[in-house]
Backbone bond lengths (Angstrom), bond angles and torsions (degrees), N, CA, C in turn:
res aa  C-N    CA-C-N  psi(-1)  N-CA   C-N-CA  omega(-1)  CA-C   N-CA-C  phi
1 M - - - 1.394 - - 1.487 108.37 -
2 R 1.327 120.61 128.30 1.397 123.13 176.41 1.452 113.30 -72.93
3 S 1.379 118.63 140.37 1.417 123.99 176.79 1.381 111.84 -138.72
4 R 1.413 121.26 167.41 1.481 120.26 178.80 1.469 104.76 -69.53
5 P 1.464 113.84 155.26 1.392 120.95 176.25 1.484 112.89 -59.65
6 G 1.268 120.42 136.16 1.461 124.34 175.59 1.590 108.05 83.68
7 V 1.276 124.43 0.93 1.437 124.32 177.57 1.495 107.53 -110.30
8 T 1.407 115.87 125.21 1.408 119.53 177.93 1.523 112.43 -90.49
9 R 1.300 114.12 131.19 1.502 119.10 178.23 1.584 106.93 -115.41
10 W 1.393 106.84 110.65 1.332 116.65 -179.57 1.551 113.24 -72.89
11 V 1.387 119.95 134.34 1.476 123.98 -178.33 1.619 101.85 -108.73
12 W 1.383 105.81 122.36 1.572 108.33 177.83 1.545 106.93 -148.73
13 R 1.334 113.76 171.06 1.449 120.55 -172.54 1.536 110.92 -67.60
14 S 1.343 114.67 -49.38 1.457 118.30 -173.44 1.532 110.60 -151.74
15 T 1.177 121.11 125.50 1.502 122.79 -178.55 1.522 108.18 -67.80
16 A 1.348 119.46 -35.87 1.469 124.95 179.42 1.497 110.89 -55.57
17 V 1.411 112.95 -36.50 1.506 115.74 -177.57 1.576 109.93 -93.32
18 V 1.259 122.86 -38.86 1.481 123.83 -169.58 1.587 108.35 -83.47
19 Y 1.319 117.43 -42.16 1.403 114.44 -163.30 1.596 116.50 -78.74
20 P 1.451 115.79 -31.62 1.446 114.18 -176.88 1.540 118.09 -58.12
21 P 1.478 111.30 -38.19 1.484 116.01 -179.87 1.472 106.64 -67.84
22 L 1.432 123.53 -35.36 1.403 122.34 176.49 1.581 115.31 -64.83
23 L 1.276 113.88 -36.84 1.396 119.41 176.75 1.555 112.29 -68.43
24 A 1.293 113.38 -33.13 1.497 116.05 178.40 1.545 114.99 -70.91
25 T 1.308 118.69 -16.01 1.495 129.01 172.28 1.464 114.05 -96.33
26 G 1.386 114.76 -1.40 1.481 118.65 -177.89 1.441 117.58 90.44
27 V 1.302 119.94 9.21 1.475 123.62 -179.67 1.618 110.68 -86.66
28 R 1.223 113.25 127.48 1.539 116.97 173.59 1.475 106.32 -112.08
29 V 1.380 115.59 142.47 1.408 123.94 174.69 1.500 110.87 -117.37
30 E 1.232 118.35 134.98 1.564 123.78 -175.33 1.446 110.55 -89.50
31 R 1.303 124.42 -38.70 1.400 128.94 -176.77 1.533 110.43 -135.77
32 C 1.351 116.72 143.46 1.424 118.18 170.73 1.518 109.20 -149.11
33 Y 1.339 116.02 166.39 1.479 122.95 169.77 1.531 108.01 -122.40
34 D 1.269 117.04 110.12 1.493 125.22 -173.31 1.537 104.72 -89.42
35 L 1.363 116.22 110.65 1.470 118.38 -176.28 1.549 112.32 -65.22
36 E 1.360 117.93 -37.24 1.401 119.74 177.86 1.493 116.59 -71.93
37 A 1.373 116.67 -35.86 1.419 117.76 175.08 1.549 109.76 -69.34
38 A 1.243 116.88 -36.05 1.542 119.96 173.99 1.522 113.64 -63.59
39 E 1.368 112.57 -41.51 1.470 112.41 175.28 1.481 115.45 -60.82
40 T 1.268 114.86 -34.79 1.484 119.51 -177.48 1.529 107.59 -65.85
41 L 1.374 113.49 -43.16 1.488 113.27 -175.25 1.507 110.13 -74.03
42 L 1.265 118.18 -38.02 1.508 121.13 175.16 1.511 112.06 -60.13
43 L 1.296 117.61 -49.62 1.525 116.65 175.49 1.481 111.89 -55.02
44 G 1.350 120.18 -43.73 1.378 125.41 177.44 1.512 112.35 -54.00
45 H 1.353 113.19 -52.55 1.442 120.62 -179.63 1.575 113.75 -62.00
46 E 1.317 116.77 -30.49 1.476 123.42 179.33 1.537 112.12 -84.24
47 G 1.370 115.62 0.14 1.466 116.56 -176.64 1.510 114.39 78.96
48 R 1.262 115.75 21.83 1.505 120.29 178.27 1.493 116.70 -123.41
49 Y 1.337 112.70 30.88 1.479 117.28 -177.03 1.548 108.34 -61.87
50 G 1.284 117.77 141.56 1.507 122.42 -173.29 1.358 116.05 99.24
51 E 1.291 122.68 -18.26 1.512 125.01 172.23 1.572 108.91 -69.69
52 P 1.345 115.21 152.75 1.413 118.54 -177.24 1.554 114.58 -48.96
53 R 1.265 121.71 130.93 1.440 125.54 -173.24 1.498 115.86 -105.83
54 S 1.294 119.50 -3.20 1.427 123.01 -168.48 1.579 104.11 -69.87
55 A 1.345 116.28 161.64 1.392 122.58 172.76 1.525 114.88 -59.35
56 A 1.297 115.61 -37.60 1.430 121.83 176.50 1.585 109.31 -62.34
57 A 1.304 121.66 -43.27 1.343 126.80 177.34 1.537 113.31 -65.93
58 A 1.379 116.74 -40.10 1.462 119.62 173.73 1.486 112.88 -60.03
59 L 1.356 117.15 -41.46 1.486 124.36 179.99 1.491 110.26 -67.63
60 A 1.394 118.26 -37.90 1.410 115.88 176.07 1.509 117.46 -68.04
61 R 1.331 114.30 -37.11 1.402 120.79 170.06 1.561 114.30 -56.42
62 L 1.297 112.08 -41.15 1.480 119.92 -175.78 1.563 105.57 -66.72
63 R 1.355 119.87 -41.19 1.403 123.68 -177.11 1.477 114.82 -88.83
64 G 1.270 116.98 -3.81 1.509 120.43 176.59 1.456 110.85 78.57
65 G 1.340 120.08 19.59 1.487 119.45 -179.38 1.517 112.00 -98.10
66 P 1.324 114.68 -173.27 1.520 115.85 -177.58 1.591 108.02 -71.10
67 V 1.264 114.60 136.89 1.442 120.53 -174.67 1.595 107.13 -91.61
68 P 1.473 113.75 122.83 1.462 110.53 -178.43 1.520 108.27 -81.62
69 P 1.383 114.67 158.74 1.367 119.63 177.81 1.630 110.04 -73.76
70 D 1.317 114.38 155.29 1.485 117.98 177.76 1.569 104.16 -67.22
71 P 1.435 113.05 141.27 1.492 121.59 172.11 1.510 106.90 -54.74
72 P 1.402 113.54 147.93 1.542 117.38 173.09 1.509 112.83 -63.36
73 Q 1.331 112.94 152.38 1.451 114.28 177.49 1.577 109.56 -69.09
74 R 1.224 116.69 148.76 1.433 119.61 -177.20 1.606 107.40 -82.27
75 S 1.309 117.52 150.19 1.380 126.73 176.77 1.488 114.42 -87.12
76 A 1.307 120.56 138.29 1.381 122.04 179.06 1.569 107.16 -71.53
77 E 1.360 115.46 138.43 1.474 122.00 174.85 1.535 107.16 -111.35
78 P 1.339 116.72 137.36 1.413 123.05 177.00 1.604 113.14 -44.72
79 G 1.205 119.43 123.22 1.386 122.77 175.60 1.569 111.83 86.25
80 S 1.283 114.23 -5.23 1.515 117.43 -178.20 1.541 108.63 -101.04
81 Q 1.324 110.59 147.12 1.483 116.39 -178.06 1.571 107.45 -114.35
82 S 1.338 117.64 31.29 1.471 120.93 174.70 1.520 110.63 -71.26
83 S 1.271 115.66 141.35 1.470 121.02 -174.65 1.500 106.45 -64.98
84 L 1.354 116.30 136.07 1.481 120.76 171.96 1.473 111.14 -67.42
85 F 1.268 120.30 -19.74 1.454 124.84 -176.42 1.476 113.33 -119.33
86 E 1.390 117.74 28.50 1.440 120.78 -175.82 1.558 107.67 -80.03
87 P 1.237 122.20 115.71 1.485 123.85 -179.55 1.574 107.89 -68.32
88 Q 1.332 111.44 143.56 1.521 119.80 177.28 1.566 106.91 -107.61
89 G 1.259 115.05 178.10 1.478 119.70 177.04 1.530 107.55 122.28
90 V 1.372 107.84 174.48 1.552 114.69 -178.85 1.606 104.98 -89.37
91 P 1.341 110.54 136.67 1.544 112.35 174.89 1.497 116.33 -60.53
92 L 1.283 116.53 148.07 1.488 118.64 179.00 1.508 108.32 -74.58
93 P 1.359 115.34 142.88 1.537 119.79 171.99 1.538 106.23 -59.81
94 L 1.277 119.55 157.44 1.410 121.48 -177.42 1.572 111.79 -61.99
95 P 1.236 121.58 -40.89 1.460 122.00 -178.95 1.620 108.62 -60.12
96 D 1.281 117.27 -41.38 1.500 125.71 176.66 1.522 110.02 -60.06
97 L 1.269 115.29 -52.25 1.408 125.12 -177.18 1.497 110.01 -60.18
98 L 1.336 118.92 -44.86 1.437 122.42 177.05 1.626 109.76 -64.28
99 A 1.234 114.98 -40.43 1.541 119.42 175.95 1.448 114.37 -57.40
100 V 1.360 113.98 -47.31 1.498 118.31 173.98 1.527 115.88 -62.10
101 Y 1.336 111.58 -40.04 1.488 116.22 177.70 1.521 108.73 -64.66
102 A 1.301 119.92 -44.29 1.586 121.23 -176.35 1.519 107.43 -65.14
103 E 1.280 119.59 -36.12 1.455 123.92 176.58 1.505 113.69 -65.75
104 Q 1.344 115.73 -40.41 1.419 119.18 179.01 1.558 108.04 -69.38
105 Q 1.320 117.09 -34.80 1.425 117.96 178.24 1.576 110.62 -65.32
106 R 1.296 114.68 -34.03 1.519 117.11 178.93 1.568 105.49 -67.31
107 R 1.228 117.76 -41.81 1.596 124.98 -175.46 1.506 106.44 -67.55
108 H 1.459 119.70 -36.72 1.439 118.64 174.61 1.583 110.70 -65.96
109 A 1.272 116.57 -41.19 1.514 119.12 179.90 1.457 111.30 -66.63
110 S 1.288 120.24 -26.77 1.497 119.28 -176.43 1.553 111.83 -91.95
111 A 1.383 116.59 -1.50 1.423 117.99 176.96 1.378 113.25 -66.76
112 E 1.363 117.74 161.02 1.458 122.58 -179.42 1.566 112.76 -59.02
113 H 1.268 114.77 -38.70 1.555 120.82 175.32 1.524 104.84 -127.84
114 P 1.246 116.51 88.38 1.432 121.16 -177.84 1.561 115.53 -59.07
115 D 1.305 116.91 -40.85 1.493 118.34 179.35 1.518 111.21 -68.76
116 R 1.269 117.57 -38.32 1.406 125.30 175.61 1.493 113.15 -60.29
117 M 1.383 115.37 -40.44 1.385 121.50 179.14 1.640 113.35 -69.83
118 R 1.248 108.33 -42.84 1.463 114.21 175.20 1.571 114.43 -65.38
119 L 1.274 115.24 -31.72 1.487 120.22 179.62 1.549 106.12 -70.29
120 L 1.407 113.28 -45.56 1.481 117.99 -179.26 1.506 109.51 -60.65
121 T 1.294 120.81 -46.72 1.460 121.94 179.41 1.450 111.22 -63.49
122 A 1.306 124.03 -38.83 1.506 127.56 172.40 1.480 109.97 -56.28
123 S 1.343 115.48 -48.36 1.484 119.48 -172.94 1.531 107.62 -70.24
124 E 1.302 122.44 -36.98 1.425 124.40 179.73 1.546 107.75 -68.58
125 S 1.321 116.06 -40.43 1.505 117.07 178.03 1.511 110.85 -61.82
126 A 1.366 115.64 -42.23 1.439 120.87 175.53 1.417 114.43 -57.20
127 G 1.462 112.46 -44.20 1.486 114.98 174.27 1.513 116.87 -61.03
128 M 1.306 121.01 -27.28 1.334 124.40 179.07 1.592 106.92 -71.18
129 L 1.369 120.69 -41.49 1.423 122.74 172.80 1.542 112.66 -57.53
130 V 1.323 116.09 -47.06 1.391 118.03 -178.89 1.515 113.09 -66.06
131 A 1.290 120.16 -40.97 1.519 121.94 173.60 1.540 110.27 -57.14
132 A 1.327 118.03 -47.31 1.546 118.37 178.67 1.515 112.65 -64.81
133 E 1.275 119.23 -34.12 1.481 121.24 175.75 1.494 111.63 -70.01
134 M 1.377 118.56 -42.48 1.429 119.43 178.06 1.503 111.29 -68.28
135 N 1.362 120.46 -34.91 1.403 122.14 176.27 1.581 107.30 -59.10
136 R 1.253 115.41 -45.99 1.462 125.09 -177.79 1.542 112.57 -59.02
137 A 1.342 112.88 -49.98 1.459 121.28 -167.97 1.600 108.78 -87.86
138 G 1.330 118.09 -33.91 1.515 115.92 177.92 1.520 106.31 76.50
139 L 1.327 116.46 -178.18 1.399 125.15 178.42 1.568 107.26 -126.01
140 P 1.483 113.68 149.05 1.424 113.80 -179.95 1.499 110.66 -60.55
141 W 1.407 115.32 140.87 1.546 120.46 -175.36 1.575 103.94 -146.90
142 R 1.314 114.10 130.49 1.415 119.55 174.03 1.584 107.02 -99.11
143 A 1.320 110.94 99.43 1.512 118.01 177.18 1.467 116.45 -60.48
144 D 1.412 114.72 -35.87 1.511 118.32 178.93 1.470 108.02 -69.81
145 T 1.327 125.37 -37.35 1.485 128.85 175.20 1.482 105.01 -62.03
146 H 1.293 121.89 -51.40 1.492 121.31 -179.49 1.475 115.56 -54.57
147 R 1.438 112.84 -41.12 1.450 115.70 -176.59 1.653 107.59 -73.59
148 A 1.280 114.32 -32.64 1.506 115.94 178.17 1.549 108.54 -63.48
149 V 1.332 117.35 -43.04 1.497 119.71 -177.28 1.561 108.99 -63.95
150 L 1.325 112.42 -44.65 1.509 116.31 176.73 1.534 111.36 -58.80
151 H 1.358 116.78 -44.80 1.355 115.30 179.61 1.565 115.98 -64.33
152 D 1.365 115.20 -35.80 1.465 119.28 175.70 1.575 112.14 -62.39
153 L 1.375 113.32 -39.80 1.481 115.26 -172.65 1.521 108.94 -86.31
154 L 1.288 117.49 -38.58 1.520 122.11 -169.43 1.454 114.64 -105.53
155 G 1.364 117.52 -13.64 1.517 115.76 -172.82 1.579 113.97 78.14
156 E 1.340 108.90 -171.37 1.538 114.30 179.95 1.487 112.98 -67.49
157 R 1.277 111.53 153.29 1.521 122.30 172.02 1.484 109.33 -80.83
158 Y 1.332 118.94 140.43 1.475 120.17 172.60 1.494 104.37 -96.89
159 A 1.377 112.13 154.67 1.506 121.09 176.06 1.524 105.49 -64.19
160 G 1.404 113.41 147.43 1.483 117.42 170.23 1.586 107.71 98.46
161 G 1.308 119.74 -10.33 1.452 119.65 178.80 1.520 114.59 87.36
162 G 1.295 117.68 12.54 1.444 118.54 176.53 1.466 117.44 -73.17
163 E 1.257 121.14 -177.70 1.453 122.06 -179.96 1.457 113.01 -63.23
164 P 1.343 116.62 140.97 1.521 120.88 179.14 1.457 109.28 -65.13
165 R 1.308 116.80 168.62 1.468 125.01 -170.98 1.563 114.65 -55.96
166 R 1.353 115.06 -45.53 1.519 116.10 -177.26 1.472 109.00 -63.71
167 L 1.378 120.10 -42.54 1.469 121.05 -178.96 1.466 109.05 -62.05
168 A 1.277 115.44 -43.04 1.556 118.83 -177.92 1.587 106.14 -62.65
169 E 1.196 118.51 -41.45 1.564 120.86 -178.64 1.537 107.44 -63.20
170 L 1.348 117.52 -45.67 1.488 121.75 -177.82 1.514 109.96 -64.24
171 A 1.426 115.88 -38.75 1.403 118.17 -176.64 1.594 107.05 -68.74
172 D 1.338 119.36 -35.14 1.412 118.40 173.68 1.457 113.99 -66.27
173 E 1.218 122.13 -34.99 1.431 129.79 178.42 1.576 110.69 -61.69
174 V 1.358 109.67 -43.32 1.482 114.44 177.58 1.531 111.44 -68.55
175 S 1.342 113.52 -40.86 1.475 114.69 179.53 1.497 109.58 -63.19
176 T 1.272 120.08 -44.58 1.447 127.58 -170.69 1.616 104.41 -65.64
177 A 1.369 114.11 -33.68 1.579 113.87 -177.65 1.598 108.09 -73.09
178 F 1.282 117.47 -32.82 1.488 123.43 179.76 1.510 108.87 -77.66
179 G 1.374 121.14 -30.76 1.426 118.89 -177.37 1.548 109.20 91.41
180 R 1.310 115.94 11.12 1.530 118.35 173.38 1.391 106.83 -159.42
181 R 1.376 115.51 178.38 1.453 120.32 -179.85 1.535 112.68 -78.13
182 V 1.312 118.24 120.19 1.486 123.46 178.97 1.511 109.43 -125.72
183 R 1.330 112.08 135.85 1.412 120.95 177.72 1.600 108.12 -90.80
184 P 1.427 122.70 95.64 1.403 121.49 -179.88 1.512 117.89 -59.53
185 D 1.424 114.60 -22.01 1.486 117.81 172.49 1.443 115.10 -74.17
186 L 1.330 119.51 -8.81 1.497 121.03 175.81 1.477 113.00 -107.82
187 P 1.314 119.58 102.68 1.545 121.22 -174.64 1.575 108.59 -54.68
188 A 1.278 121.76 -37.51 1.384 121.19 -177.13 1.512 113.78 -63.34
189 D 1.275 112.50 -34.87 1.455 117.76 -179.28 1.543 110.49 -72.92
190 V 1.351 113.67 -34.73 1.436 115.21 -178.92 1.572 109.57 -76.24
191 V 1.285 119.24 -36.61 1.432 122.43 173.79 1.494 113.67 -58.22
192 K 1.380 114.07 -41.81 1.449 119.15 176.10 1.459 110.86 -64.38
193 A 1.310 118.54 -45.60 1.524 121.14 178.78 1.524 108.61 -55.21
194 F 1.342 119.81 -51.83 1.439 120.05 -177.73 1.474 109.31 -62.25
195 A 1.330 124.46 -36.94 1.464 123.60 174.05 1.491 114.04 -59.33
196 Q 1.368 115.44 -40.82 1.456 119.89 -177.90 1.630 107.51 -69.37
197 A 1.276 114.58 -19.93 1.453 120.99 174.98 1.449 117.45 -88.90
198 G 1.436 114.73 -0.01 1.438 122.09 178.06 1.438 110.48 82.24
199 I 1.298 121.11 30.46 1.462 125.87 -177.38 1.554 104.83 -127.63
200 K 1.267 119.96 116.49 1.497 123.26 -178.90 1.512 108.81 -95.31
201 V 1.370 115.80 120.42 1.417 123.21 177.72 1.579 104.69 -133.94
202 S 1.320 115.11 152.01 1.518 118.38 -178.30 1.542 105.54 -103.78
203 S 1.284 123.33 -13.55 1.488 121.90 179.87 1.503 103.80 -162.81
204 T 1.326 110.85 177.20 1.509 117.28 -177.57 1.609 108.53 -112.22
205 R 1.299 112.23 27.88 1.467 116.12 173.98 1.458 109.36 -63.85
206 R 1.336 117.08 148.20 1.373 121.02 -177.43 1.628 117.69 -58.90
207 W 1.320 110.47 -41.10 1.479 118.41 178.79 1.466 112.13 -61.23
208 E 1.370 117.01 -26.11 1.463 119.35 -174.48 1.513 106.85 -90.33
209 I 1.237 120.99 -30.44 1.484 119.26 -166.86 1.565 109.42 -106.65
210 E 1.257 123.39 -19.29 1.404 119.50 -173.27 1.546 116.92 -74.00
211 S 1.217 115.59 -9.40 1.561 117.59 167.73 1.414 118.46 -95.05
212 I 1.389 114.93 2.99 1.455 119.54 -179.67 1.514 110.84 -79.23
213 D 1.272 120.46 140.99 1.423 124.53 -179.10 1.473 104.54 -93.51
214 H 1.329 117.90 92.90 1.465 120.45 175.98 1.530 107.12 -158.64
215 P 1.353 119.84 143.86 1.447 120.44 -173.83 1.531 115.44 -67.62
216 A 1.335 116.55 -16.66 1.422 125.38 177.68 1.517 115.49 -69.98
217 V 1.403 113.50 -23.59 1.438 117.62 -164.01 1.525 106.30 -70.22
218 K 1.377 123.90 -45.22 1.411 120.85 -171.61 1.579 113.09 -68.25
219 P 1.394 115.75 -43.50 1.464 112.23 178.33 1.626 111.45 -68.88
220 L 1.286 114.20 -26.29 1.448 117.86 -178.66 1.507 111.02 -70.09
221 I 1.342 119.61 -43.09 1.411 124.08 177.18 1.592 108.79 -59.84
222 E 1.324 111.78 -46.61 1.515 116.74 -176.52 1.502 110.42 -66.38
223 Y 1.325 115.62 -36.94 1.489 117.39 173.28 1.502 114.94 -60.25
224 K 1.350 112.46 -50.46 1.463 114.57 179.54 1.469 116.41 -57.44
225 K 1.345 118.40 -36.57 1.442 124.69 176.00 1.502 111.89 -62.38
226 L 1.353 116.03 -49.72 1.394 121.33 -178.50 1.531 113.54 -71.19
227 Y 1.337 117.28 -32.73 1.417 122.71 -179.91 1.530 110.76 -64.05
228 R 1.343 111.03 -38.09 1.537 115.97 179.52 1.556 109.22 -64.10
229 I 1.355 115.66 -43.04 1.368 121.83 178.24 1.639 111.60 -58.23
230 W 1.307 113.15 -48.34 1.493 121.49 -177.80 1.484 108.10 -59.25
231 V 1.390 116.91 -49.13 1.446 119.15 -174.32 1.427 113.86 -70.46
232 A 1.376 119.03 -44.86 1.453 126.67 -174.34 1.515 115.80 -79.62
233 H 1.386 113.25 -35.53 1.443 114.06 -173.76 1.590 112.55 -138.50
234 G 1.346 113.20 25.62 1.473 115.32 -178.42 1.517 114.91 -78.49
235 W 1.402 113.68 -151.71 1.480 117.44 -172.16 1.494 110.33 -71.11
236 S 1.311 117.61 -30.28 1.569 122.54 -179.39 1.600 106.23 -65.63
237 W 1.381 116.73 -44.60 1.386 122.18 177.62 1.531 112.75 -56.89
238 L 1.346 112.62 -44.77 1.547 119.95 176.59 1.504 110.00 -60.25
239 Q 1.300 116.26 -44.52 1.484 118.00 179.90 1.552 111.14 -62.77
240 D 1.272 117.89 -42.01 1.516 121.95 -173.33 1.476 109.70 -71.37
241 W 1.400 118.31 -43.37 1.475 119.75 -165.78 1.531 119.00 -109.38
242 V 1.319 114.05 -8.39 1.535 116.20 -178.86 1.430 107.29 -118.14
243 R 1.503 111.98 125.57 1.491 117.54 175.28 1.525 104.33 -142.91
244 D 1.342 111.68 144.25 1.503 121.84 176.76 1.479 111.42 49.65
245 G 1.277 117.91 41.99 1.478 125.36 171.12 1.567 109.93 72.13
246 R 1.383 121.15 23.04 1.361 128.46 174.51 1.527 112.64 -128.86
247 F 1.333 112.31 138.82 1.398 118.43 171.59 1.443 108.33 -87.75
248 R 1.401 118.67 124.75 1.438 119.77 -168.98 1.569 107.30 -123.64
249 P 1.321 111.62 80.58 1.538 113.82 178.44 1.580 110.86 -82.91
250 E 1.276 116.14 -175.14 1.463 122.54 177.52 1.571 108.48 -111.76
251 F 1.455 112.94 109.61 1.448 115.66 -179.53 1.490 110.75 -95.33
252 P 1.385 117.04 103.95 1.401 118.40 172.98 1.534 109.40 -84.94
253 V 1.323 113.89 156.05 1.456 121.47 175.22 1.492 109.23 -89.46
254 S 1.303 118.37 131.60 1.514 120.76 -179.13 1.491 107.28 -88.96
255 Y 1.297 116.07 104.27 1.451 122.58 179.45 1.583 111.10 -61.24
256 T 1.382 113.72 130.48 1.413 120.93 -175.35 1.543 109.37 -72.27
257 H 1.354 116.26 133.45 1.412 123.09 179.99 1.564 107.08 -93.21
258 L 1.286 109.50 117.13 1.544 111.97 -179.90 1.545 109.29 -97.18
């Protein structure tokens, strides 16, 4: 892979695997060539997007052997900052890594527009570096402000992890409107309650229920809005994703589809 004079470009199997440990020790890399990112782009260019993209798969194709499937994506664990897209598997020995790299260079050269393909691969590899660095650094985040917003919207939290005060109040309003206990977080329960009130609905989507003349509609819509906030960005979200005043999401690179 051509690079500017005086600039080292590291060739490795996967930035998601190799770079985070280096960042943890204070090592920064300016340029890299990510074999697995390159393999994804080359497969797409060759009309084979979706085939296994790991370095082990690329080596197997090169040698004409059985191609192993890609390892499954890792699941995020609460409080963990492991990459959702971190590839697993045994690292390639250096001779095998160099063989895959040489074959990818041949495929770059045989592309319809070789220079464009090389530039795209370089850009994607750079994006992998940026994603790893952003994962490491995080973004500034005021947890106290986040908690204040949640308190204003949702009210106090109850012990045991149950719904916060405002959601509990809205759930009571919905139940009172129907004349029986209804779980507004269970669409089937709400649809059944409307049916018992003589109103036929197929779902609890806002566009379907907002025109209904029934006292349960207003608190139900408000409940659904606040429930989404509580589930998607509530106190549990804050605990899982914010540490030391930084929001630490997982930034994956979106491989280009050719």
